[in-house]
N, C-alpha and C positions, 0 to 999 in steps of 0.2 A: 540762133534763134530769132525766125522775123513773124509772124502770123497775120494774116489776111482773114480778120475778123468780118462779120457774116452776121447783121439783128436786123432783127426788125419784130412786128409784131406776126403774129401766127396768122399766115397764108400767105405772105408776102413775096414770096418766090425766091427765099435764098437759099434752100433746097437746090432747085433748076440753077440756081447760080452757080452754088459751090460744083454743079458736079460737070456745068461747062467751065468752068475756073481750073477744076481737077487737074480733065482730062488737056484745056492748052498748055498748062504749065506745071504740069504732070510731078507736082505736088500734090501729097494726100490732104483730106479732107475728115473732118472727126465732126460731129455734131452731140449735142446735148440730147436730142431724139433718140438716140441711134443707143447713147446710154442709158436711159430709163427704160428703152425697152426690155434689154440686158439686166438692171439694174433695180429700176422702178425708181420711184420721184425722191429717194434721199440720200443721203449727200454724197452713199456709195457712190452714185452717177458720175457725178463731181470731181472725184477724186481719181475715176479711171481717167475720166476725160483730161482732169493736168495730167496724168501721166501721160496717156499716149500724145500732148502736146510738147509736152519737154524731151520724149523721147526724138519727134520731127526735128531736123533743122531748120526748114523751113513750110509751115500747115496751110491751112483752109479750118476756119472753127466757126463754125454756127451755131446761132443759140437767139433768145429771141437781146439780151443786152438789155431786160431788168435789174435782173440777180445779181447778186453784191459777187457770187461766184465768177461770175463773167468776167468781172473787171481783172479780180485777182488774178483770174487766168493770161489777162496779160502783160501784167504787174512787169516791168524791167527789161520786157523786150517790146522791142521794133513789129511798129504796128497800127499796119495801115486799115482804117477802120470804112468799110461799105455799109448804108443800111438801107434797104430793102424797105421799099414801099408798094403799098396796091389802095388805091380805092374800097371803100368799106362795101359797095355791092359789088367788083369782084374779089374780097378774102371772104365774102360771109357766103359764095358762087365754091369756091373750091372748097373750105369749109363742107359747108354741105355734100358735094363729092366725096370726101375724106368720109365721112362719116358713111355714106352711098356704098362701099368700096370695103368696108369696116377696117380702117385703117384705123390701128392698133390700140394706138392714147386714147383714140373716141369708142374702146371699148366698153360700152356698159355706162355710157353718162348721158345721158340723155340730152341734157343740155350744153355739150359741149361746141358748140355752134354758138350760144348764147355769151355762154360762160368766156372762148376766145376773144368773142366778139369786143367785146372791152376790154380787152387790151391793147392798148395803142401804142403807137412809136417810146423807144426809150427817147428817156434825158439824154439825152449823150450830144456830142460834135462828130459827127462822122465827118473822115477826110471827101468823101463822094456821096448824093444821093441817087439809087438806081430804082425806076420805077416800072415794077412788073405786072402793068396791065393788061398790055401788049407786048409783040414778040421786039429784046430790046433790040434799037437801029446799032449795026455796026460803028457806026460811029464812037456810042457809047462802050460798049462792046473795046472797040482802038484805048481807049482811052484809060479805058477798067486795067485792063492789060496790061498798058501802057508805065500805067502807077504801082502795081502791084511786079512787076518786071525790077523795080525802082529799087520796091524796097527789100533791101542786102538784110 
C-alpha cells in the first residue's frame, strides 16, 4: 500500500487537489472531514479513515497534518507528502464562503473563520509544496503527477 498525503491548514486547497489527483490517477481519495461529517469529531472518525486507507492498495489521504492520528495513518507505508498552502487573505475568503453556503463543519460555529485562521501549516517536511492561491500551473501539476506515479 502507498499513500499520497495531502496536508495543510484549513482552506489551503487540499480538497481541490485531492479531487484532481483522484481523477488523474484513478485512485480513491479519503479525507478526515468526510469522516467527521459521519462520525463527529471523536476517535471514530479516525478509525474509519484508517480502515478505508488500510483497504486501499494506493490512495490519497487529506488531513490538516496536525493530528497525531494523521501521522499514525501513514506509519510503515510508502508516503508522498504534499503540503498545500494559500495566503491568509485567500484562506479567510474561502472560509467565509464556506460559512455563507452552509458548509457542514461550519454549522453553528460563530467563530469558525477566526478559529480556523489560527491553524497554520503543520510542522513536517513535505516532498512537495503547492500554493493554491491561483490556478495551479500545468508544470506544477505535471511534477505532482510524476511524483505520485513514481510512488510504489
